[in-house]
DOVEX-736877 format. One line per field, with one value per residue (C-alpha): residue number from 1; residue in three letters; y negated, x, z negated. Coordinates in nm, 4 decimals. Example, Ala and Ser with C-alpha at 12.3 -4.5 7.8 and 13.67 -1.06 7.14 Angstrom:
BEGIN
seq: 1 2
type: ALA SER
y: 0.4500 0.1060
x: 1.2300 1.3670
z: -0.7800 -0.7140
END
This chain:
BEGIN
seq: 1 2 3 4 5 6 7 8 9 10 11 12 13 14 15 16 17 18 19 20 21 22 23 24 25 26 27 28 29 30 31 32 33 34 35 36 37 38 39 40 41 42 43 44 45 46 47 48 49 50 51 52 53 54 55 56 57 58 59 60 61 62 63 64 65 66 67 68 69 70 71 72 73 74 75 76 77 78 79 80 81 82 83 84 85 86 87 88 89 90 91 92 93 94 95 96 97 98 99 100 101 102 103 104 105 106 107 108 109 110 111 112 113 114 115 116 117 118 119 120 121 122 123 124 125 126 127 128 129 130 131 132 133 134 135 136 137 138 139 140 141 142 143 144 145 146 147 148 149 150 151 152 153 154 155 156 157 158 159 160 161 162 163 164 165 166 167 168 169 170 171 172 173 174 175 176 177 178 179 180 181 182 183 184 185 186 187 188 189 190 191 192 193 194 195 196 197 198 199 200 201 202 203 204 205 206 207 208 209 210 211 212 213 214 215 216 217 218 219 220 221 222 223 224 225 226 227 228 229 230 231 232 233 234 235 236 237 238 239 240 241 242 243 244 245 246 247 248 249 250 251 252 253 254 255 256 257 258 259 260 261 262 263 264 265 266 267 268 269 270 271 272 273 274 275 276 277 278 279 280 281 282 283 284 285 286 287 288 289 290 291 292 293 294 295 296 297 298 299 300 301 302 303 304 305 306 307 308 309 310 311 312 313 314 315 316 317 318 319 320 321 322 323 324 325 326 327 328 329 330 331 332 333 334 335 336 337 338 339 340 341 342 343 344 345 346 347 348 349 350 351 352 353 354 355 356 357 358 359 360 361 362 363 364 365 366 367 368
type: UNK UNK UNK UNK UNK UNK UNK UNK UNK UNK UNK UNK UNK UNK UNK UNK UNK UNK UNK UNK UNK UNK UNK UNK UNK UNK UNK UNK UNK UNK UNK UNK UNK UNK UNK UNK UNK UNK UNK UNK UNK UNK UNK UNK UNK UNK UNK UNK UNK UNK UNK UNK UNK UNK UNK UNK UNK UNK UNK UNK UNK UNK UNK UNK UNK UNK UNK UNK UNK UNK UNK UNK UNK UNK UNK UNK UNK UNK UNK UNK UNK UNK UNK UNK UNK UNK UNK UNK UNK UNK UNK UNK UNK UNK UNK UNK UNK UNK UNK UNK UNK UNK UNK UNK UNK UNK UNK UNK UNK UNK UNK UNK UNK UNK UNK UNK UNK UNK UNK UNK UNK UNK UNK UNK UNK UNK UNK UNK UNK UNK UNK UNK UNK UNK UNK UNK UNK UNK UNK UNK UNK UNK UNK UNK UNK UNK UNK UNK UNK UNK UNK UNK UNK UNK UNK UNK UNK UNK UNK UNK UNK UNK UNK UNK UNK UNK UNK UNK UNK UNK UNK UNK UNK UNK UNK UNK UNK UNK UNK UNK UNK UNK UNK UNK UNK UNK UNK UNK UNK UNK UNK UNK UNK UNK UNK UNK UNK UNK UNK UNK UNK UNK UNK UNK UNK UNK UNK UNK UNK UNK UNK UNK UNK UNK UNK UNK UNK UNK UNK UNK UNK UNK UNK UNK UNK UNK UNK UNK UNK UNK UNK UNK UNK UNK UNK UNK UNK UNK UNK UNK UNK UNK UNK UNK UNK UNK UNK UNK UNK UNK UNK UNK UNK UNK UNK UNK UNK UNK UNK UNK UNK UNK UNK UNK UNK UNK UNK UNK UNK UNK UNK UNK UNK UNK UNK UNK UNK UNK UNK UNK UNK UNK UNK UNK UNK UNK UNK UNK UNK UNK UNK UNK UNK UNK UNK UNK UNK UNK UNK UNK UNK UNK UNK UNK UNK UNK UNK UNK UNK UNK UNK UNK UNK UNK UNK UNK UNK UNK UNK UNK UNK UNK UNK UNK UNK UNK UNK UNK UNK UNK UNK UNK UNK UNK UNK UNK UNK UNK UNK UNK UNK UNK UNK UNK UNK UNK UNK UNK UNK UNK UNK UNK UNK UNK UNK UNK UNK UNK UNK UNK UNK UNK UNK UNK UNK UNK UNK UNK
y: -2.6009 -2.3411 -2.0736 -1.7283 -1.4976 -1.2010 -1.0110 -0.9713 -0.8416 -0.7260 -0.7341 -1.0290 -1.1444 -0.8085 -0.6762 -0.4988 -0.7284 -1.0354 -0.8666 -0.7562 -1.1105 -1.2610 -1.0046 -1.0946 -1.4633 -1.4122 -1.1488 -1.2790 -1.6140 -1.4898 -1.6445 -1.4266 -1.4051 -1.3113 -1.1361 -1.2605 -1.2044 -1.5139 -1.7356 -1.9570 -2.2892 -2.4251 -2.4081 -2.1877 -1.8746 -2.0645 -2.2285 -1.8890 -1.7156 -1.9925 -2.0169 -1.6420 -1.6169 -1.9130 -1.7613 -1.4317 -1.6130 -1.7898 -1.4860 -1.2764 -1.5415 -1.6025 -1.9069 -2.2309 -2.2959 -1.9930 -2.1694 -2.4521 -2.1900 -2.0271 -2.2867 -2.3578 -2.0017 -1.8247 -1.8547 -1.7593 -1.5383 -1.4484 -1.0731 -0.8612 -0.4943 -0.4043 -0.6130 -0.6728 -0.8566 -1.1139 -1.4127 -1.2246 -1.1065 -1.4698 -1.5899 -1.3253 -1.3483 -1.4487 -1.1262 -1.0027 -0.7618 -0.5804 -0.5104 -0.4201 -0.2659 -0.3149 -0.3703 -0.0966 0.0126 0.1705 0.3088 0.6825 0.7720 1.0090 0.7590 0.5189 0.7713 0.5960 0.2541 0.3911 0.5750 0.2516 0.0469 0.2837 0.4904 0.2825 -0.0332 0.1230 0.2399 -0.1122 -0.2655 -0.0056 -0.1125 -0.4707 -0.3960 -0.2307 -0.5186 -0.7868 -0.5852 -0.5028 -0.3066 -0.1386 -0.0596 0.0181 0.1676 0.1398 0.4567 0.6361 0.9003 1.0571 1.1825 1.4843 1.5588 1.8815 1.9774 2.0209 2.0504 1.8892 1.6684 1.6306 1.3236 1.5052 1.4751 1.5563 1.8563 1.7300 2.0455 1.9339 1.5914 1.5272 1.2575 1.0319 0.7817 1.0433 1.1904 0.8500 0.7694 1.1077 1.0479 0.6970 0.8299 1.0821 0.8057 0.6061 0.9039 1.0012 0.6578 0.6393 0.2909 0.1586 0.2795 0.3803 0.4378 0.5494 0.3868 0.5816 0.3932 0.5864 0.4065 0.0426 -0.1563 -0.5034 -0.6738 -0.5126 -0.8245 -1.0024 -0.7152 -0.9513 -0.8512 -1.0910 -0.9619 -0.6874 -0.4498 -0.0727 0.2374 0.2148 -0.0962 0.0741 0.3667 0.1307 -0.0645 0.2481 0.4155 0.0977 0.0586 0.4119 0.5006 0.2251 0.3917 0.7611 0.8226 1.0338 0.9318 1.0493 0.8924 1.0400 1.3947 1.4667 1.7874 1.7188 1.9155 1.8583 1.8887 1.6439 1.3382 1.0108 0.8265 0.4478 0.2046 -0.1720 -0.3924 -0.5594 -0.2267 -0.1460 -0.4707 -0.4377 -0.0715 -0.1073 -0.3864 -0.1971 0.1326 -0.0367 -0.2313 0.0461 0.3676 0.6026 0.6545 0.8767 0.8819 0.8943 0.7188 0.7715 0.4431 0.5902 0.5170 0.7106 0.8740 1.0116 0.9429 1.2071 1.1415 1.1927 0.9135 0.6799 0.7546 0.7167 0.3826 0.2608 0.3605 0.1729 -0.1382 -0.1647 -0.0587 0.2437 0.4421 0.7803 1.0109 1.3837 1.6275 1.9645 2.2921 2.3914 2.2116 2.4208 2.2069 1.8931 1.7464 1.5978 1.2545 1.3718 1.5394 1.2221 1.0352 1.2996 1.2726 0.8889 0.9377 1.2238 1.0379 0.9508 1.2829 1.4631 1.3088 1.4340 1.7856 1.9096 1.7712 1.6170 1.5223 1.2984 1.3660 1.0458 1.1876 0.9585 0.6545 0.7100 0.7466 0.3976 0.2057 0.4087 0.6015 0.2973 0.1270 0.3482 0.3431 -0.0390 -0.0453 0.2757 0.2609 -0.1135 -0.2395 0.0288 0.1376 -0.0472 -0.3717 -0.3314 -0.2613 -0.5422 -0.7915 -0.6632 -0.6925 -1.0427 -1.1595 -1.0111 -0.9976 -0.9619 -0.6633 -0.5016 -0.5545 -0.4412 -0.3059 -0.5424
x: 2.2403 1.9706 1.9085 2.0239 1.7250 1.6928 1.4689 1.4559 1.1346 1.0888 0.7300 0.6427 0.3802 0.1961 -0.0899 0.1211 0.4223 0.2118 0.0705 0.4200 0.5680 0.2785 0.3302 0.6918 0.6008 0.3395 0.5174 0.8777 1.0575 1.2634 1.3331 1.2393 1.4055 1.1403 1.2809 1.0777 1.1165 1.2609 1.0325 1.1120 1.0427 1.2235 1.0144 0.7470 0.8459 0.8409 0.5075 0.3537 0.4912 0.3854 0.0438 -0.0103 0.0983 -0.1183 -0.4152 -0.3634 -0.3270 -0.6591 -0.8364 -0.7322 -0.8345 -0.4878 -0.4287 -0.4064 -0.0522 0.0754 0.0358 0.2902 0.5357 0.5394 0.7569 0.9564 1.0633 1.0410 1.3181 1.2711 1.5515 1.5500 1.5620 1.4576 1.4938 1.5462 1.8611 2.1800 2.1012 2.3821 2.1672 2.0246 2.3745 2.4853 2.1760 2.2195 2.5969 2.5804 2.4033 2.0570 1.9465 1.6478 1.5581 1.1943 1.1267 0.7651 0.8026 0.7196 0.5251 0.1798 0.1582 0.1033 0.0508 0.3023 0.3629 0.4948 0.7309 1.0537 0.9260 0.8018 1.1400 1.3241 1.1255 1.0652 1.3839 1.6540 1.5142 1.5382 1.8930 1.9838 1.8312 2.0024 2.3350 2.2555 2.1601 2.4994 2.6860 2.5287 2.5784 2.2136 2.1558 1.8358 1.6461 1.2742 1.0986 0.7213 0.6154 0.2779 0.1132 -0.0046 0.3466 0.1975 0.0615 -0.1390 -0.0593 -0.3706 -0.4265 -0.1969 0.0668 0.3745 0.5938 0.8710 1.0286 0.7795 0.8007 0.8637 0.7023 0.3671 0.3693 0.0732 0.2039 0.5000 0.4163 0.4328 0.7512 0.9122 0.8118 0.9423 1.2746 1.3056 1.2305 1.5103 1.7505 1.6600 1.6769 2.0187 2.1675 2.4015 2.5383 2.2510 1.9399 1.6576 1.2875 1.0190 0.6725 0.3812 0.0524 -0.2542 -0.5203 -0.4848 -0.8085 -0.9078 -0.8464 -1.0085 -1.2029 -1.2674 -1.2598 -1.0577 -0.7761 -0.5007 -0.2723 -0.3045 -0.6044 -0.5619 -0.6673 -1.0294 -1.0795 -0.9229 -1.1537 -1.4557 -1.3422 -1.2869 -1.6098 -1.8091 -1.6503 -1.6774 -2.0114 -2.1779 -2.0439 -2.0897 -2.3917 -2.6864 -3.0598 -3.0776 -2.7446 -2.4021 -2.2930 -1.9493 -1.7702 -1.5596 -1.4693 -1.7545 -1.5063 -1.2569 -1.1670 -0.9875 -0.7860 -0.8440 -0.6304 -0.6824 -0.3988 -0.3403 -0.2942 -0.0364 0.1464 0.1436 0.2514 0.5090 0.6952 0.6798 0.7941 1.0632 1.2046 1.1816 1.2000 1.4976 1.7301 1.5810 1.2288 0.9141 0.5984 0.2438 0.0516 -0.2955 -0.6477 -0.9054 -1.1395 -1.1057 -1.4035 -1.5730 -1.5013 -1.8700 -1.9537 -1.7094 -1.8420 -2.2045 -2.1205 -1.9530 -2.2555 -2.4894 -2.2696 -2.2190 -2.5763 -2.4714 -2.7745 -2.8026 -2.5040 -2.5173 -2.2351 -2.2383 -2.0819 -1.9394 -1.7960 -2.0340 -2.3198 -2.1663 -2.3314 -2.1373 -2.1722 -2.0475 -1.7511 -1.6613 -1.6773 -1.4645 -1.2058 -1.1807 -1.1691 -0.9227 -0.6504 -0.8852 -1.0634 -0.7350 -0.7322 -1.0842 -0.9870 -0.8830 -0.8956 -0.5623 -0.4881 -0.1832 0.0148 0.0965 0.3296 0.6227 0.3952 0.2032 0.5238 0.6311 0.3034 0.0889 -0.2321 -0.4414 -0.3237 -0.5177 -0.8175 -0.8160 -0.8665 -1.0803 -1.3460 -1.2881 -1.3728 -1.6286 -1.6213 -1.9462 -1.7907 -1.4726 -1.6611 -1.9089 -1.6171 -1.4883 -1.8241 -1.8828 -1.5286 -1.5193 -1.8868 -1.8153 -1.5834 -1.8226 -2.1209 -1.9799 -1.6361 -1.4479
z: -0.7646 -0.6997 -0.9622 -0.8526 -0.8173 -1.0487 -0.8008 -0.4232 -0.2682 0.0922 0.2317 0.0105 0.2606 0.2536 0.0378 -0.2220 -0.1844 -0.2733 -0.5847 -0.6931 -0.6537 -0.8475 -1.1256 -1.1469 -1.1635 -1.4355 -1.6490 -1.6347 -1.6107 -1.3220 -0.9793 -0.6826 -0.3448 -0.0910 0.2173 0.5091 0.8854 1.0414 1.2445 1.5416 1.3668 1.0606 0.7463 0.9030 0.7066 0.3776 0.4526 0.5474 0.2338 -0.0132 0.1442 0.1245 -0.2395 -0.3355 -0.1542 -0.3429 -0.6800 -0.6272 -0.4841 -0.7877 -1.0432 -1.1825 -1.4079 -1.2103 -1.3347 -1.1328 -0.7958 -0.8602 -0.9827 -0.6382 -0.4527 -0.7658 -0.8411 -0.4991 -0.2486 0.1151 0.2462 0.6169 0.6737 0.9663 0.8745 1.2393 1.2566 1.0527 0.7338 0.7467 0.6465 0.3513 0.2508 0.2482 0.0555 -0.2101 -0.2336 -0.5999 -0.6788 -0.7626 -1.0418 -0.8806 -0.5184 -0.4543 -0.1160 -0.0147 0.3616 0.6031 0.9036 0.8544 1.2035 1.2250 1.5954 1.7515 2.0254 1.7575 1.5934 1.7046 1.5817 1.2531 1.1936 1.2813 1.0365 0.7414 0.7483 0.9152 0.7570 0.4141 0.4784 0.5817 0.2640 0.0445 0.1971 0.1294 -0.2311 -0.2848 -0.1190 -0.3394 -0.6583 -0.7339 -1.0579 -0.9388 -0.6255 -0.6304 -0.3286 -0.2716 -0.1007 -0.1002 -0.3144 0.0087 0.1017 -0.0601 0.2889 0.3063 -0.0538 -0.2738 -0.6445 -0.8933 -0.7178 -0.9407 -0.9559 -0.7710 -0.4240 -0.1478 0.0934 0.4478 0.5871 0.4505 0.6208 0.8541 1.0748 1.1602 0.8833 0.6080 0.7512 0.7534 0.3935 0.2723 0.4566 0.3097 -0.0393 -0.0053 0.0994 -0.2165 -0.4447 -0.3178 -0.3794 -0.6766 -0.6622 -0.8754 -1.0613 -0.8234 -0.8697 -0.6255 -0.6718 -0.5115 -0.4972 -0.3762 -0.1637 -0.2688 -0.2811 -0.3939 -0.7285 -1.0287 -1.1292 -0.8037 -0.5490 -0.3247 -0.0942 0.0076 0.2846 0.5339 0.5213 0.5504 0.3724 0.2648 0.4813 0.7821 0.7320 0.7110 1.0180 1.2248 1.1227 1.1841 1.5245 1.6521 1.4927 1.6910 2.0069 1.9143 1.6917 1.7552 1.7390 1.3742 1.2605 1.2053 1.1330 0.9930 0.9057 0.5936 0.2860 0.0355 -0.2492 -0.1051 -0.3068 -0.2549 -0.5146 -0.5151 -0.7158 -0.7550 -0.6288 -0.9652 -1.1301 -0.8709 -0.9291 -1.3077 -1.3178 -1.0407 -1.2326 -1.5606 -1.4064 -1.2069 -1.4971 -1.7533 -1.5583 -1.5463 -1.2600 -0.9882 -1.1301 -0.9229 -1.0435 -0.9260 -0.9388 -0.9094 -1.0287 -1.2172 -1.1558 -0.8006 -0.5686 -0.3561 0.0131 0.0884 -0.1530 0.0263 0.3716 0.2629 0.1027 0.4197 0.6186 0.3781 0.3581 0.7343 0.8324 1.0317 0.9625 0.7877 0.7555 0.6943 0.6158 0.7858 0.6692 1.0070 1.3102 1.5180 1.3873 1.5490 1.8583 2.1509 2.0059 1.6716 1.8360 2.0115 1.6819 1.5089 1.7888 1.7412 1.3607 1.3632 1.1671 0.8795 0.8869 0.8328 0.4829 0.3961 0.2898 -0.0546 -0.4034 -0.5088 -0.8645 -0.8919 -1.2043 -1.3973 -1.6641 -1.5756 -1.5250 -1.8511 -2.0444 -1.9325 -1.9204 -2.1641 -2.0946 -2.1634 -1.8459 -1.6032 -1.8381 -1.8386 -1.4611 -1.4330 -1.1635 -1.0879 -0.8369 -0.7495 -0.3831 -0.3159 -0.4539 -0.2481 0.0718 0.0127 -0.0261 0.3108 0.4825 0.3426 0.4256 0.7820 0.8833 1.2609 1.2008 0.9588 1.2009 1.5287 1.4456 1.6741
END
């Protein structure tokens, strides 16, 4: 008879989801139910999940014995968050202790607002209902530190202000957080990573690429089309910073905070130190051979080519203003201050971007 899982993880095939599942496998003896969108062919979902987790384990330099544990301790549970979760309800009918919700849409355009809401808000509500029906003891929601929106300065581990959201994605994550925090049938925690980058030791990424890599892809693509004869000019806040956190730190701290956190707590899973935005952009330009980049004090100094580039980069540029310091009081209470220090500055932005350029040379070269 199969062993009933102690944990259920949505989004287990994604970047953060893979890291979280591997952390559960390496730090506990538990069995894990991985909620995966059903495929058209029998066995395809399991093959995709197990291959992805094995790829991540190897890319992150985990001990060789972790790989055979994946098919032994991971159970594939069909679940489409856009539809009723009847199959998942049946598969988890014997109960599960912890539900970890990593799945979600990263889309942000206004044209995608309905889809983003359906995935991130309605999908979270559907999974909360499932957790209650199968008797879960705890529900942990992976959100984003950047629900802070336009807020600057010290960002507390408290509910975000919807009025400060910059786009449909942030609005949807805030709404989903509020659903989770208002649930009282089980213990809930909200886990907020900042910009997640590759593994602290190997710089590798396994799963979907976004954040820093999305910025690098977009800048590489559009700069080739819209750069002047002497390179790129951008108008950004010279004091703006970005917070980068390695994926293994996110996995380790998420599991600790989820297992040991108090009901209704919010945890910032963020790195140290913050990186100046100008440093990130200059490193992207060096890595991808985009030529020189200069930062101007006023938008009036931008040329037509620069304005066209700024228009294509508007989503990313909206994050390049202000210096945010994400408070870690709750996180440090659970994991200790030494956790962030252990990962500090690793991998460096140059290492993370070099891994991307080496792994996807055509995208880095021409942005396609």
